[in-house]
C-alpha positions in Angstrom: -0.1 0.0 0.0 1.3 3.5 -0.9 0.2 6.4 1.0 -0.6 9.6 -1.1 2.0 12.3 -0.3 1.7 16.0 -0.6 4.4 17.6 -2.6 7.6 18.3 -0.8 7.3 22.0 -1.7 4.3 22.1 0.6 6.4 21.4 3.8 7.2 24.9 5.0 10.5 25.0 6.7 10.9 27.6 9.4 13.5 28.5 12.0 12.4 28.7 15.7 12.8 32.3 15.8 13.8 35.3 13.7 14.9 35.3 10.1 18.7 34.8 10.8 20.2 31.3 10.3 20.1 29.4 13.7 23.2 27.4 14.8 22.0 23.9 15.4 23.6 21.1 17.1 22.9 18.4 14.6 21.6 18.0 11.0 20.2 14.7 9.8 20.7 14.6 6.0 20.0 12.3 3.1 17.2 10.7 4.9 13.9 9.1 3.4 11.9 11.0 6.0 8.0 10.7 6.5 6.0 12.6 9.0 2.4 13.9 9.4 1.9 17.5 9.5 -0.7 19.5 11.7 -3.4 18.7 9.0 -2.8 15.1 9.2 -1.3 15.1 5.7 1.7 12.6 5.1 4.7 14.6 3.8 8.2 13.5 2.9 11.5 15.3 3.6 15.3 14.6 3.3 16.8 16.6 6.2 16.0 17.5 9.7 17.8 19.9 12.1 17.5 20.3 15.7 19.4 22.5 18.5 21.2 21.4 21.6 18.0 21.3 23.5 16.5 18.6 21.2 13.9 21.1 19.5 13.5 20.8 15.8 14.4 24.1 14.0 14.0 22.9 10.4 12.6 20.1 8.3 12.4 19.7 4.7 14.8 19.7 1.5 18.5 19.3 2.4 19.5 22.7 0.8 16.7 24.6 2.8 17.4 22.9 6.1 21.2 23.4 5.8 20.7 27.1 5.1 18.9 27.3 8.4 21.6 25.5 10.3 24.9 26.3 8.5 27.2 25.2 11.4 25.3 22.0 12.4 27.3 18.7 12.9 25.9 16.8 9.8 24.9 13.1 10.0 24.4 11.3 6.5 21.5 8.6 6.9 22.5 7.1 3.6 18.9 7.3 2.3 17.5 5.1 5.2 14.0 5.8 6.3 13.2 8.1 9.3 9.9 8.3 11.1 8.7 10.3 14.1 9.2 8.3 17.2 6.2 6.0 17.9 4.0 6.4 20.9 2.4 3.6 22.8 -0.9 5.0 24.5 -1.2 2.0 26.9 1.4 -0.1 28.5 2.9 -1.2 31.9 6.3 -0.2 32.1 7.2 -2.2 35.3 5.2 -5.0 34.2 7.2 -5.2 31.0 10.5 -5.1 33.2 9.0 -7.8 35.3 8.3 -10.1 32.4 11.9 -9.4 31.2 13.4 -10.5 34.6 11.2 -13.4 35.6 9.7 -16.7 34.0 8.2 -15.9 30.6 5.4 -18.2 29.5 4.2 -16.0 26.7 5.3 -18.5 24.0 4.0 -21.6 25.7 1.7 -23.5 23.4 0.8 -26.4 25.6 0.2 -27.1 29.3 3.0 -29.8 29.1 5.5 -27.1 27.5 4.5 -24.7 30.1 5.1 -27.2 33.1 8.4 -28.2 31.5 9.5 -24.6 31.3 8.4 -24.0 34.9 10.3 -26.9 36.2 13.5 -25.8 34.3 13.2 -22.3 35.8 12.9 -23.7 39.3 15.9 -25.8 38.9 17.8 -22.9 37.5 16.9 -20.7 40.5 17.2 -22.7 43.5 17.6 -19.6 45.8 14.3 -18.0 44.9 11.9 -18.2 47.8 9.0 -17.7 45.4 8.8 -18.5 41.6 7.0 -15.8 39.6 6.2 -15.5 36.0 3.6 -14.4 33.5 2.1 -15.2 30.1 0.3 -18.4 30.2 -3.0 -18.5 28.1 -5.3 -21.7 28.6 -6.9 -20.7 25.3 -3.6 -21.5 23.4 -3.3 -24.7 25.1 -6.7 -25.9 24.0 -7.5 -27.2 27.4 -11.2 -26.0 27.6 -10.5 -25.1 31.3 -8.1 -23.4 33.5 -4.8 -25.2 34.8 -4.7 -26.4 38.5 -2.7 -26.1 41.5 -2.2 -29.9 41.4 -0.6 -29.6 37.9 1.9 -27.0 39.3 2.5 -29.1 42.2 3.9 -32.0 40.2 6.7 -29.8 39.0 7.2 -27.5 42.0 6.0 -28.3 45.5 8.8 -27.1 47.8 8.1 -23.4 47.4 5.2 -21.1 46.3 4.6 -20.4 42.8 2.5 -17.5 41.3 2.0 -17.2 37.6 0.1 -14.3 36.0 -2.1 -15.0 32.9 -1.2 -13.2 29.8 -3.7 -10.4 30.5 -2.8 -9.9 34.1 -6.4 -10.6 35.0 -5.9 -14.1 36.4 -3.3 -15.9 38.3 -2.2 -19.5 38.8 -0.8 -20.6 42.1 0.4 -24.1 43.4 -0.9 -25.5 46.7 2.0 -23.9 48.7 1.0 -20.4 47.5 -2.6 -21.0 48.3 -1.8 -22.2 51.7 0.3 -19.2 52.5 -2.5 -16.8 51.3 -4.9 -18.7 53.6 -7.3 -19.6 50.6 -9.6 -22.5 51.5 -13.0 -23.9 50.6 -14.4 -21.3 53.1 -12.8 -18.3 51.6 -15.6 -16.2 49.9 -15.2 -14.6 46.5 -14.3 -11.0 46.8 -16.3 -8.3 45.0 -15.0 -8.1 41.5 -13.2 -11.3 41.7 -13.6 -15.2 41.5 -11.9 -18.1 43.1 -12.0 -20.9 40.5 -13.3 -24.0 42.3 -14.0 -27.7 41.6 -17.3 -29.5 42.0 -16.5 -29.8 45.7 -16.0 -26.1 46.1 -12.3 -26.4 46.6 -10.0 -23.7 45.2 -8.4 -25.3 42.0 -5.4 -22.8 41.9 -6.7 -20.0 39.6 -7.8 -16.6 41.0 -9.5 -14.2 38.7 -9.4 -10.3 38.7 -9.7 -8.9 42.3 -9.5 -12.5 44.0 -5.7 -12.3 42.9 -5.3 -9.7 45.8 -5.9 -12.5 48.2 -2.5 -13.9 47.1 -0.6 -10.9 46.0 -0.7 -9.5 49.6 1.5 -12.3 50.8 4.1 -11.8 48.1 7.5 -10.5 49.4 7.7 -6.8 48.9 9.6 -5.6 45.9 12.9 -4.2 46.8 14.0 -0.8 45.2 17.0 -2.7 43.6 14.6 -5.0 41.9 12.5 -2.1 40.8 15.4 -0.4 39.2 16.4 -3.4 37.4 12.8 -3.7 36.0 12.9 -0.1 34.9 16.2 -0.5 33.3 15.3 -3.6 31.4 12.0 -2.0 30.2 13.5 1.3 29.1 16.1 -0.7 27.2 13.4 -2.8 25.4 11.2 0.2 24.6 14.1 2.0 22.9 15.1 -1.2 21.0 11.6 -1.3 19.4 11.3 2.3 18.5 9.0 3.8 21.3 10.0 7.3 22.1 7.0 7.7 24.4 4.7 5.6 26.4 1.6 6.1 28.6 2.0 4.0 31.8 -1.4 2.7 32.9 -1.0 2.4 36.5 1.8 4.2 38.6 2.2 3.9 42.3 4.1 6.1 44.8 7.4 4.0 44.5 7.3 4.0 40.7 6.6 7.8 40.7 9.8 8.3 42.7 11.9 6.3 40.5 10.5 8.1 37.4 11.5 11.4 39.0 14.9 10.1 40.0 15.6 8.5 36.6 14.4 12.0 34.9 16.7 13.9 37.2 19.6 11.7 36.5 19.0 11.7 32.6 18.2 8.0 32.6 14.6 8.2 31.4 15.3 7.4 27.8 11.6 7.0 26.9 9.0 9.8 27.8 6.5 8.5 30.3 3.0 9.9 30.6 1.8 8.4 33.8 -1.6 7.5 35.0 -1.9 7.2 38.8 -3.2 3.6 39.6 -6.5 4.1 41.2 -8.2 6.9 43.3 -7.3 5.5 46.7 -4.4 5.9 49.0 -1.6 6.3 46.2 -3.8 9.0 44.5 -4.1 10.9 47.8 -0.4 10.9 48.1 0.5 11.7 44.5 -2.3 14.2 44.0 -1.3 16.4 46.9 -0.1 19.1 44.6 -2.3 18.4 41.6 -1.6 17.0 38.3 2.3 16.9 37.3 2.0 18.3 33.7 5.8 18.2 33.0 8.8 17.1 34.8 12.4 16.6 33.5 12.0 18.9 30.5 9.2 16.8 29.1 10.4 13.3 30.0 7.7 12.6 32.7 4.3 13.7 33.4 1.7 12.4 36.0 -1.7 14.0 34.9 -4.0 11.0 34.7 -5.8 8.2 36.8 -6.3 4.8 35.7 -9.4 2.9 37.1 -10.8 -0.5 36.2 -14.5 -1.2 35.3 -14.2 -4.9 34.5 -11.8 -7.9 33.6 -10.7 -9.4 30.5 -12.3 -11.5 27.9 -10.0 -14.5 27.9 -10.6 -15.2 31.7 -14.3 -14.3 31.4 -14.0 -11.5 33.7 -15.2 -8.8 31.1 -18.6 -7.6 32.1 -21.3 -8.4 29.5 -24.9 -7.3 29.4 -26.1 -10.7 28.4 -24.3 -14.0 29.3 -21.2 -15.4 27.6 -22.1 -17.2 24.5 -19.8 -20.0 25.7 -20.9 -19.8 29.5 -24.6 -19.2 30.0 -24.2 -18.9 33.7 -21.7 -16.0 33.5 -22.0 -12.3 32.8 -18.3 -11.5 33.9 -17.6 -9.1 36.6 -18.1 -5.5 37.2 -15.5 -4.3 39.7 -17.6 -1.6 41.3 -21.3 -0.6 41.7 -22.0 2.4 39.5 -22.2 4.7 42.4 -18.8 3.7 43.7 -17.2 4.1 40.3 -18.9 7.5 40.0 -17.4 8.6 43.1 -13.8 7.6 42.2 -14.1 9.2 38.6 -15.5 12.4 39.9 -13.0 12.7 42.8 -10.2 12.6 40.1 -12.1 14.8 37.7 -12.4 17.5 40.4 -8.9 17.4 41.1 -7.9 18.1 37.5 -7.0 14.7 36.3 -7.6 13.1 33.1 -9.7 9.7 33.9 -8.8 6.7 31.9 -11.0 3.7 32.6 -10.4 0.1 31.6 -13.5 -1.3 30.1 -13.5 -4.5 28.0 -17.0 -5.9 28.0 -20.1 -4.0 26.7 -21.6 -3.8 30.2 -18.3 -2.3 31.5 -18.2 0.2 28.6 -21.8 1.2 29.2 -21.2 1.8 32.8 -18.4 4.1 32.2 -20.1 6.0 29.3 -23.2 6.5 31.5 -21.0 8.1 34.3 -19.1 10.2 31.7 -22.4 11.3 30.2 -23.4 12.7 33.6 -20.1 13.9 35.1 -18.0 15.4 32.3 -20.3 18.3 32.1 -21.1 18.5 35.8 -17.3 18.7 36.6 -16.6 21.1 33.5 -13.8 18.6 32.9 -14.1 18.0 29.0 -10.7 19.6 28.4 -9.0 16.9 30.4 -9.5 14.6 27.4 -10.9 11.4 29.5 -10.5 8.1 27.9 -11.8 4.5 27.8 -8.9 2.0 27.8 -9.5 -0.9 25.5 -13.1 -0.2 24.5 -13.0 -3.7 23.2 -16.6 -5.0 23.2 -19.1 -2.2 22.8 -22.8 -2.1 21.9 -23.0 -0.6 18.5 -25.4 2.0 19.8 -22.9 3.0 22.5 -20.1 3.7 20.1 -21.5 7.1 18.9 -21.5 8.3 22.6 -17.7 8.3 22.6 -18.0 11.1 19.9 -20.9 12.9 21.5 -19.4 13.0 25.0 -15.9 13.4 23.9 -14.3 10.4 25.2 -11.0 9.1 23.5 -11.0 5.5 22.6 -7.6 4.1 23.7 -7.3 0.7 21.7 -4.7 -1.8 21.0 -4.7 -3.5 17.6 -2.8 -6.6 18.5 -5.6 -7.4 21.0 -7.9 -8.2 18.0 -5.3 -10.6 16.3 -4.5 -12.2 19.5 -8.1 -12.7 20.7 -9.5 -13.7 17.3 -9.2 -17.5 18.3 -11.7 -16.9 21.2 -13.4 -13.6 20.9 -16.4 -14.6 18.8 -16.8 -17.8 20.9 -17.1 -15.5 23.9 -19.6 -13.0 22.6 -21.3 -14.6 19.6 -21.9 -13.3 16.1 -24.0 -10.3 16.8 -21.9 -8.8 19.7 -18.7 -9.2 17.8 -20.0 -6.5 15.4 -19.2 -3.9 18.0 -15.8 -5.5 19.1 -12.4 -4.3 18.0 -14.4 -1.8 15.8 -11.8 0.6 14.7 -13.3 1.6 11.4 -16.7 2.4 13.0 -14.8 4.7 15.6 -12.8 6.3 12.9 -15.7 6.8 10.6 -17.6 8.9 13.2 -14.6 11.1 13.7 -13.1 9.6 17.0 -9.4 10.0 17.4 -8.1 6.5 18.5 -5.0 6.5 20.6 -3.1 3.3 19.8 -1.1 1.1 22.0 -0.2 -2.5 22.8 -0.9 -3.1 26.6 2.4 -4.4 27.0 3.4 -7.0 28.5 0.0 -8.5 27.6 1.2 -7.9 24.0 4.7 -7.4 22.7 5.6 -3.8 22.9 6.8 -3.7 19.2 4.7 -0.9 17.6 5.2 -2.4 14.2 3.2 -5.4 15.3 0.4 -3.1 16.2 0.7 -1.2 12.8 0.6 -4.6 11.0 -2.5 -5.8 13.0 -4.3 -2.5 12.6 -4.0 -2.5 8.6 -4.2 -6.2 8.0 -6.3 -7.6 10.8 -3.9 -10.6 10.5 -1.6 -12.4 12.9 2.2 -12.7 12.3 1.5 -15.9 10.3 -0.7 -14.1 7.9 -4.0 -15.5 9.2 -6.7 -15.3 8.3 -5.7 -14.7 4.6 -8.5 -12.0 4.1 -8.0 -10.6 7.6 -10.3 -11.1 10.6 -13.3 -8.8 10.1 -11.4 -6.8 7.6 -14.1 -4.1 7.2 -12.9 -2.8 10.5 -9.2 -2.3 9.3 -7.3 0.9 9.3 -5.5 2.3 6.3 -1.6 2.7 6.9 -1.8 6.4 7.3 -4.7 6.1 9.9 -2.6 3.5 11.8 0.5 5.7 11.7 -1.5 8.5 13.0 -3.0 6.6 15.9 0.6 5.7 17.0 1.8 9.2 16.5 -0.3 12.4 16.7 -3.4 10.9 18.2 -1.6 9.1 20.8 0.3 12.3 21.6 -3.1 14.1 21.7 -4.3 11.6 24.1 -1.4 12.6 26.4 -2.0 16.3 25.9 1.4 16.5 24.1 0.3 17.0 20.4 2.0 20.5 20.5 5.5 18.9 21.1 5.2 15.2 20.0 3.7 13.0 17.4 5.2 14.6 14.3 8.5 16.1 13.0 7.8 19.8 12.7 9.5 23.0 13.5 9.3 23.6 17.3 8.6 20.1 18.3 10.8 17.6 20.0 13.4 15.8 17.9 12.1 12.3 18.7 12.6 10.1 15.7 13.6 6.5 14.7 15.6 5.0 11.8 14.1 1.7 10.3 15.3 -0.8 8.0 12.5 -0.7 5.4 10.5 1.9 3.7 7.2 1.7 5.8 5.0 3.3 3.0 6.4 1.3 0.2 6.7 -2.1 1.6 4.0 -4.9 1.4 1.7 -4.3 4.3 1.8 -8.0 5.3 5.4 -7.5 6.2 5.0 -4.4 8.4 5.6 -6.6 11.5 9.0 -7.5 10.1 10.3 -3.9 10.2 13.5 -3.4 12.3 14.5 -0.3 14.2 18.1 0.7 13.5 18.4 3.8 15.7 16.0 5.7 18.3 16.5 9.4 19.2 14.8 11.2 21.9 15.0 14.9 22.4 17.9 14.9 19.8 19.9 12.2 21.7 20.5 8.7 20.4 19.2 6.2 22.9 19.4 3.0 20.8 21.7 1.9 18.0 21.5 -1.6 16.5 
């Protein structure tokens, strides 16, 4: 697919101030550059100049840019493709770091294979008092059920084991871990959670949504050294895949402190737009002085709040208006009654925060839209650009409400291609029409902020661009795309990972495109994104990543 380009001459090249030449620090030349402009047009350029502060002073044809930056250090890109840095509007930075430092079950394709990996990991880490990991997915194992504690006991029984499901909305424990948590037949299901039980009412080892709290409260507290290692690993991976900015969906007091320390020390190599996790104790501490719009010269912000309406589709925790198509006894789980959710949302709104609520099922989305309908106007907070995170299964009649109320749908393209093996089984042929419905949202004029929900999905944004355009997985399945009528064009997908993701984080004036006065956040890739076959987009490799005019990754 080739995007239609406006002529190069239409890209106006301006200096930051005045008409005299500006002495820039760096001139990137001989590049095959692409960016969107403020109108959303895709334009090409061959040169980019930025000053010592990392601000762009000129973009356009080589001769024009060189005239604006006559004493700049010149770097020849050799015709390689240059793009604005990509933005992930929904991820979990410390969760990614945790995945990179603990047992990884994301690629396990069978229960037997997962148990083998768990046993090998236990043998290789005899000093770990707890074994922890993430990534299992019973749908990929074709079990037709959740795994059990007894199956875990067969490979590790000498110490507790806790393994989070791929989506983080369920966890799998062995008997030692259940005992330490005090979970017995008599333990009631908490509000918004479920203890999976056998026919006799005994806990089988899997805890869904808020039931996980029964176990996680007995986990050893994370040390600061462990947290720093996780952050280091995550930042390295984000730079490697070309993400120059991420929205962290759930920041606590400890993580906020580390982000500020890293920004102070110049170690924050990806910009972080933080969402405070919940409206409880952490919010009360972190919101004491109101939203943090900018810290560390644009490297960190904490001006949003992340709340949860329901669970996930794969664990049947997503709240549905009618029962699950493959489980007539379950509607999923709303985490809070509407009055409680309203109280939390308005608490954050009135303190000046953007409110971003996780909602997967149609009942979860409806609950949050109903509250937004009532409270956005009452709190006079429309300028805060409130969001629904995922907006995954929505009643078709509720989709227009995103536009009319002014709610940003924050969506993750790879969720569609990962969920296609079970989504329609869960919700049936009618409800699927309002699921992963990107084209419907775009058609009504909604600005979609794209992300990945890493580590639920891989953080690589080219996987997301590929899924958005093809509606296919990495193996090219299904051949025609899964519900291809909801696919995006390449320019639309590019926009949702750049300008519209920046807009969702109140940064469209400085991020999301390569234009005069904006930040010099860009990447160099190994293929021409706008000329290559769309089915190969996921194979794109990042060669260099630059943030604020500084190279933070080179292959």
